[in-house]
N, C-alpha and C positions, 0 to 999 in steps of 0.2 A: 502496500500500500503505500506508490507513488503516493503518497496518497493518504496521508494519515498522520501527519506529524506537525510539530510546532516549529522549533528551530534548533539549530545545532548547539549542543552544550559544549562548554570548554573542555578540550581534551584532557587537560591536567586535572580538572575537577572530576571528570568521569573516571580517569584512571585511578584517582585516589580512592574511589569508592570500591575498587575491585581488589580482590586478593589474587596476586599473581599465581598462575597455575602452569607449571612446566610440563611439557610433553615428554614422555619417556616410554620405553618398551615394557617395563614391568607394571608399575601402578598398583601393586598389592598393598592394601591397607593393613593395619595391625590385626584386624579381625580375619584376615585371609581373603577378603573380598577384593576384586579388581575395581579400582576407582577410575571412573571415566568423567573427565571434566567436560562441561557443556556450557558454552557461552551463547546467550541469545539476546534478542532485542525486545523481549516481553517480560513483565513482572513475574516473579517466581510463582505466585499463586495461579497464574495461567497454566503453567507447565507442571505444577506439582502433582495433580491427579494423573497425568500421563507418566510422570516419573515413578509415582507410587505403583501404578499398575505394571510398569516394566520391571521394577525391582521385585515385585511379588512373583512375577513369572520367571525372573532371573535372580534368585537370592544370592548368587555369588558375585553380583555386580552392584556397585553403588554409584549413583550419578551425583557429581558435585556441580551444582548449578550456579551460574553467576550471570549477572545481567547489568545493564546500565539504565539510567533514567533519561528521559527526554525523547528526542525525535529519532527517526531512522538515520538522518545524517549524523546525529550524535553517536549512534551505535557504530556507524562506519568509521568515524574518527577514533573512537575508542578501540575498535578492532585493529586499526592501523597502529595505534599506540602500543597495543599488546604484542603485535607482530614485531615492531621495532625493538621492544624490550625482551624478545625471546620468550614471551608468555602466552602464545597462542594455545587455546584450549584444544582438547583432543577432538571434539566435534563442535561445530559452530554454525551459526546462520550465515549464509553467503548472500549478500545483497547483489543483485544483478549488476549494479554499477561497479562493484569491486572485483568481479569475476576475472577479468583479464589480468589485473595486477596480481591477484592471488595465484593464478596459474603461472605467470611469468616468474614469480618469486618461489615457485615450487612448494607452496603452502597448501595446495588442494590435491587430494588423492584422485587419481583417475578411477571413476566408478563405472565405466562403460560396461564391463563384463561381470559386474556383481549381480547375484541372483535377485536381490531385492529391487533391482532396476527393471525387472521384467514387467512390473505393474505400472511403470511410469510411462505416460503417453509421449508420443513423438514431439509434440509441441514443447513439453516440459524439458525433454532431453535437448532439443535444439536451443532452447533459451539459455541453457547452462553448458553449452558445448564450446570448445575452442579447438580448432583444427581437427574436427571430427571426433574428439574425445569428450565424454561427459564428466564434469567435475563436481556436480552437486545434484541433490535429489529434491526436486520440487514436487510437492504433493497437493498443491492447491493453486487455484487461479484467483486473482483479485481483479475487480473492476470497479471503477467509479460509476455511480448512477446518481442522478439528481433526486434527492428526497424532497418531497413537498408536503406542505400542510394543506390537507384537503379543505378544511373549513375556511382558511384564508383565501384560497383560490376561488372557492364557491362565492365568496362575497363580491367578486368582480366578474362572475359569470363563467368560470372555467372549472372543469372537473379533472384536468390533468395538464401536464406541461405540453405546450404546442410542439409540433414536429419540426418547425423551421425557426431559424434564428430571428428573422424579422417579426414573425408572429410572437415569439417569446418576448422580444423587446416591447412589443405592443402591450402584452399582458403585464410586463413589469411597469409600464407607464400607468396602467390602470390601478395596479396595486399601490404605486407611489401616491397617486391622486387620492386614494382611499386612506392614506396615512399608515400604510403597511410597508415594512422594509421588504423589497421584492427579492433581492438576491445578494449573497455575499460569498466571498472566497477567502481562505486564509492566506496570509502573506507568502507562505511557502507552498502555495498551491494555485497561484494566480495563472489565469489562462487555461483553465481546465478544459473548456470546450475546444481549444486549439488543437490539442492532441487528438481528439476525436475527429476533427476535420481533416487533419493531416493523415490520420489512419485511413479514412475513407478515400482520400485522394491517392494514397499509396496503393490501396487495393485496386483502384481503377487503372493505375499505371503499371501494376504488377511488380513494383519495386518500392521499398521503403524510401520515402523522400529523405529521411535523415541518413540513410545509408549512402545516398548520392552526395549529400553534403559532406559526410565523413570521407568519402572517396575523392572529394575535390571536383565532382561533376556538377555541383550546384552550390548555392550559398544560402545562408540563413536569410539574408536580405531578400533574395528572390522567392524563397519558400515561405518564410515566416512573416515577412513584412505585411502582406495583405491580410493574413489571418489575425495578426496583432491589431491591425486597423479595425477589423470587425469587432474584436473583443473590446477595443477602446470605446466603442459606441456606448457601452455600459457606463463609462465614466463621463464621456462627452454629453450624453443625454441625461446625466444626473440620476441614473437608475441604480448605480452602485457607488457608494461614497469612496473618496480617495483614502479614507481611513483604513481600507483593506490593506494598505501598505504596511500597517503595523498590527493587524489582527492575527492572533494565534488560532490554530485549529480548534482549541478548546473554547475560545471566546465565540467563535462562529457557531459552534455546536450549541453552546449555552443559549444563544439568541434563538435558535430554532426550538430547542426543548422548552424554552420559556413561552413559546407561542407568539414570538414577535417577528420571526423571519419566515418568509413564505417558501423559499427554495435555496438549497445549497448543495454542493458536491459531497456525497457521502459514499457509503458502501455497506456491505453485509456485516462488517465488524461493529456497526453502530446499532444494529437491530435490537439487541437485548435492552440497551439503555433507552431506546425510543419506546419500546413496548412497556417499560416500567413507568414512563410518564403518562401513559394513557392518551397520547396524542392521536388524532385521526390523521394518519399520514399514509403516503404511498411513495414508491420509487418510480420515476419516469425516465424516459430517454433524454439524452443530451440533444438539444435542438441542432439540427444540421443546417448548413448554409442554404442548400437548395432542396426543394421538394423532390422526393424520390431518391435522395442520397442514401446509401446504405448506412444505417446507424452504427457508429463506432464510439468507443469510450476509452479513456485512459485506463490501461490495465496491462497485466502481464502475469506470468507465472510468479507466485509469491516468492519472496526470499527463501532460498532453499537450504537444505542441510548438507554440510560439507564435512569431510574427515581430514584432519591434519595429516599431511603426507609424511610427517616425521615420526609418527607413532608406528609401533609394531607389536608383535607378541600378543600378550593377553589384552592389552589396551585395544589393539586393532580388532581382535575377535569380539571384544565387548561392543565396540563401535558398530560392527557389522550386525550384531544381534539387535542393537538399539534401532538401527535403520530398518531391519526386518520387522520389528515390532511396530514401528511408525507406519508401515505400509499394510499392516494387518487390519482387519475390520475393527477390532477392539481399539487399536491405536488411532485409526482414522476417525472413529466416532468420538473419541475423547478429544482429539485435535480440533474437530469442528465445534464441539460443545464448548471447549475452553477458550479457543482463540477466535471463534466467530468467523472462521474462514471456510470456504467451501472446497472440499477435496475433489480433485479431478483425476482420480487414479482408476486404472482399468479394473472393472469388476466391482467397483464400489458405488452404491447408489446413495448419493448425498441427500440429506434432508434439507429442503429449502423452505424458509419461512414464507408464508403466503404473501407478505408485503413485498418480497423480493423476487417472486417467481417471474414476473415480466422482465425484469432486468437480467435475471439469470438466463432466460430463454433468448433475450436480445443480444447479450454480449458473451457470456461464458460458454453457453451451449454452442453458439455459432463460431466462437473463437474471434469475434470481431472486437478485439482489444488492441491497443497500440501504446507503446511506451517509447518515447523518442530516444532515451538514453540506451535502450537495448540495441540500438543500431549505431552507436558511437564506439569507436575503438580506443579512444584516448581521453583521459581526463574526464571521465563520465560524471563522477560525483561533482567535481568543480563546475563543469559545464551546465549540468542540470540546475545546480544552485544559482548559476548566473542567469538562467532564463527567468527565474523568479525575481532576482534582484533587478533585472532590467524592467520587468513589468511593474515592479513597485515604483520605479522612477516614472514610468508612463502614467501610472495611476495618480502620481503626485503632480503630473503635468510638467515634469522637469525635462523630459525628452519625448520625441515622437515615436510612434510604433516602428517606423522605418529605421530610426536611429537605434532603437533597441535591438532590432535584428542585425543591423550593421555592427553593433558592439559585440554581438555573439560571434560574428565572423572574426572580429579582432581577438576575442578571447580564445577562439579555436586555434588561432595561429600561435598562441603562446604555450599551448599544451603539447605534450609529447607522450 
């Protein structure tokens, strides 16, 4: 979940919260159990039931769990800090943006021929492949979908989100006139619809537009400039406040759960908290630029599970058992229940909340998701963060949409 964060926490502060865990071949604790360290980007209470079930089935293995607080970008920064300090956990979550660097550094084990990978779909394997080898196990797919307050939309004569961008802007105008906040995005998720639009156009052309940019066949100015211009209509028409340049994901979500916000980009991970509020809500499609355009949304295979290429012996065997459990029906059911993510593993029938079924059918079931950074080969984390930084400046009126796209071209030239 491009998709789901506040902002980057300081690397030093994050590292200070963690106990260094060195990878080694043995790993036998005093009680004779093999200790397997696991570093993730979720709070421990999310994974604890999964860990408990695994340890019950494998009493000779103990999972030593560690995490960090803050955003996905904060996790990536801390992951790099741990790698630099020689403290990479035995198994860890692999963000798609970090894959190429992990493989180049020989920190990720090749999982291509492991038996637990038999259940993993081709799309998930492709998403975490480098030079034809698979280095991480993705068991779920995430997608943004725009959640909307049905009662607020009803006040201005709508029962769902319109299919096209111009129609959506018209609806936002009516909401604004009625004293309702129409739409918001968090500062590190600005331009949400843009990725959907680029995904749809990429599908038409049969090639990811971001891959063409990455290969030097096109530019951000040429590809992104016009889409940023469309997005900027929200600001120019006073339908979305420039305050979004400083709003966190939690702040935007709070506006929605308080019943003050009509629409915002969300996903399946928020369903439980929405249900607890008793809101009358639904998930709708991201408005496309033209009528008849195939609906696409920001999304990808979720950050996947990787094995430290430095471990061996009992630790490696324990890691393989853990991955096998994660792909079992028991493991996947717990994974979905605890993390709110939807497994997309062969032979497993995921349970989808009624609120999210339309979005699931529209994006996950069809595979109509697109993540720009999945098509970049260098500086992916920094470049994706830069897209949000540039749109923050557009929202503030400091630069034009075209200048924002040109600045991305300049940023790309500095990366290696």
